[in-house]
N, CA, C and O of each residue as an XYZ file, in Angstrom:
192
protein
N     -18.230    -15.312     26.292
C     -18.513    -13.936     25.866
C     -17.216    -13.156     25.640
O     -17.006    -12.572     24.577
N     -16.350    -13.157     26.658
C     -15.084    -12.422     26.540
C     -14.210    -13.063     25.458
O     -13.510    -12.373     24.715
N     -14.264    -14.391     25.385
C     -13.444    -15.103     24.397
C     -13.829    -14.687     22.980
O     -12.963    -14.472     22.132
N     -15.138    -14.574     22.730
C     -15.579    -14.183     21.390
C     -15.159    -12.753     21.084
O     -14.810    -12.441     19.946
N     -15.189    -11.882     22.087
C     -14.773    -10.484     21.896
C     -13.304    -10.449     21.478
O     -12.939     -9.756     20.528
N     -12.460    -11.204     22.196
C     -11.026    -11.246     21.898
C     -10.811    -11.781     20.485
O      -9.992    -11.255     19.732
N     -11.556    -12.834     20.131
C     -11.431    -13.429     18.796
C     -11.783    -12.413     17.714
O     -11.070    -12.275     16.720
N     -12.902    -11.699     17.922
C     -13.338    -10.687     16.949
C     -12.281     -9.598     16.815
O     -11.985     -9.150     15.707
N     -11.714     -9.173     17.935
C     -10.681     -8.130     17.900
C      -9.463     -8.611     17.115
O      -8.886     -7.863     16.326
N      -9.080     -9.865     17.339
C      -7.922    -10.421     16.625
C      -8.179    -10.437     15.127
O      -7.315    -10.049     14.340
N      -9.367    -10.887     14.731
C      -9.716    -10.962     13.306
C      -9.718     -9.568     12.693
O      -9.206     -9.370     11.592
N     -10.298     -8.596     13.409
C     -10.338     -7.218     12.905
C      -8.927     -6.673     12.748
O      -8.618     -6.019     11.751
N      -8.076     -6.937     13.721
C      -6.696     -6.462     13.658
C      -5.979     -7.044     12.452
O      -5.226     -6.350     11.769
N      -6.221     -8.324     12.195
C      -5.608     -9.001     11.055
C      -6.080     -8.373      9.747
O      -5.283     -8.130      8.841
N      -7.397     -8.112      9.657
C      -7.949     -7.496      8.448
C      -7.339     -6.126      8.217
O      -7.005     -5.774      7.085
N      -7.192     -5.351      9.285
C      -6.610     -4.010      9.165
C      -5.172     -4.112      8.663
O      -4.757     -3.342      7.796
N      -4.410     -5.065      9.209
C      -3.022     -5.251      8.774
C      -2.957     -5.609      7.294
O      -2.128     -5.079      6.554
N      -3.840     -6.514      6.868
C      -3.858     -6.930      5.466
C      -4.198     -5.744      4.569
O      -3.577     -5.552      3.523
N      -5.189     -4.944      4.983
C      -5.578     -3.775      4.190
C      -4.428     -2.790      4.078
O      -4.177     -2.236      3.008
N      -3.727     -2.573      5.192
C      -2.596     -1.642      5.188
C      -1.497     -2.143      4.254
O      -0.894     -1.361      3.519
N      -1.241     -3.454      4.287
C      -0.210     -4.034      3.423
C      -0.593     -3.851      1.952
O       0.245     -3.492      1.125
N      -1.869     -4.101      1.635
C      -2.329     -3.942      0.253
C      -2.200     -2.496     -0.191
O      -1.777     -2.218     -1.313
N      -2.568     -1.569      0.699
C      -2.476     -0.142      0.371
C      -1.023      0.241      0.102
O      -0.733      0.982     -0.837
N      -0.112     -0.267      0.931
C       1.312      0.049      0.770
C       1.829     -0.492     -0.567
O       2.574      0.188     -1.273
N       1.430     -1.713     -0.905
C       1.874     -2.321     -2.163
C       1.345     -1.519     -3.352
O       2.076     -1.249     -4.306
N       0.056     -1.137     -3.283
C      -0.540     -0.347     -4.361
C       0.199      0.964     -4.530
O       0.496      1.384     -5.648
N       0.495      1.611     -3.404
C       1.193      2.897     -3.429
C       2.556      2.745     -4.089
O       2.947      3.556     -4.928
N       3.278      1.692     -3.698
C       4.608      1.456     -4.263
C       4.521      1.217     -5.772
O       5.323      1.756     -6.535
N       3.550      0.410     -6.199
C       3.388      0.109     -7.626
C       3.108      1.383     -8.410
O       3.693      1.610     -9.469
N       2.197      2.224     -7.879
C       1.869      3.478     -8.567
C       3.086      4.380     -8.639
O       3.338      5.025     -9.656
N       3.844      4.418     -7.538
C       5.037      5.265     -7.483
C       6.055      4.809     -8.536
O       6.616      5.628     -9.265
N       6.284      3.494     -8.605
C       7.255      2.946     -9.562
C       6.797      3.225    -10.993
O       7.602      3.598    -11.845
N       5.488      3.042    -11.255
C       4.957      3.318    -12.593
C       5.194      4.773    -12.959
O       5.597      5.085    -14.080
N       4.937      5.668    -11.997
C       5.113      7.098    -12.223
C       6.568      7.399    -12.574
O       6.845      8.115    -13.537
N       7.494      6.851    -11.790
C       8.923      7.082    -12.019
C       9.328      6.550    -13.392
O      10.070      7.207    -14.123
N       8.840      5.360    -13.738
C       9.176      4.776    -15.040
C       8.638      5.641    -16.171
O       9.326      5.866    -17.167
N       7.408      6.125    -16.017
C       6.819      6.977    -17.052
C       7.636      8.244    -17.225
O       7.873      8.680    -18.351
N       8.069      8.839    -16.120
C       8.859     10.072    -16.184
C      10.178      9.825    -16.906
O      10.593     10.637    -17.733
N      10.842      8.709    -16.600
C      12.137      8.427    -17.225
C      11.952      8.048    -18.697
O      12.847      8.281    -19.510
N      10.798      7.464    -19.046
C      10.533      7.096    -20.438
C      10.381      8.354    -21.291
O      10.836      8.400    -22.433
N       9.730      9.380    -20.719
C       9.509     10.632    -21.451
C      10.824     11.317    -21.800
O      10.900     12.060    -22.779
N      11.855     11.070    -21.007
C      13.134     11.715    -21.266
C      13.333     12.897    -20.348
O      14.343     13.595    -20.442
N      12.372     13.136    -19.449
C      12.509     14.202    -18.458
C      12.816     15.559    -19.051
O      13.979     15.951    -19.138
N      11.780     16.284    -19.463
C      11.983     17.620    -20.052
C      12.653     18.581    -19.074
O      13.468     19.417    -19.465
N      12.292     18.447    -17.781
C      12.806     19.382    -16.769
C      14.174     18.970    -16.237
O      14.623     19.513    -15.227
N      14.831     18.047    -16.875
C      16.110     17.583    -16.360
C      15.883     16.358    -15.498
O      15.100     15.482    -15.864
N      16.562     16.280    -14.345
C      16.455     15.067    -13.527
C      15.261     15.098    -12.587
O      14.650     14.056    -12.350
N      14.904     16.270    -12.037
C      13.758     16.328    -11.120
C      12.838     17.462    -11.507
O      11.815     17.677    -10.856
């Protein structure tokens, strides 16, 4: 009983870590795309 609880907790923890990693990667990709789009436009407002 306790062993299965520990196993389930480990699996859940792993899933949470994977989800967090995916979210971080997605965020980085969106950020990079945004920066690239801004630099492609020629930046009307100057640098920032």
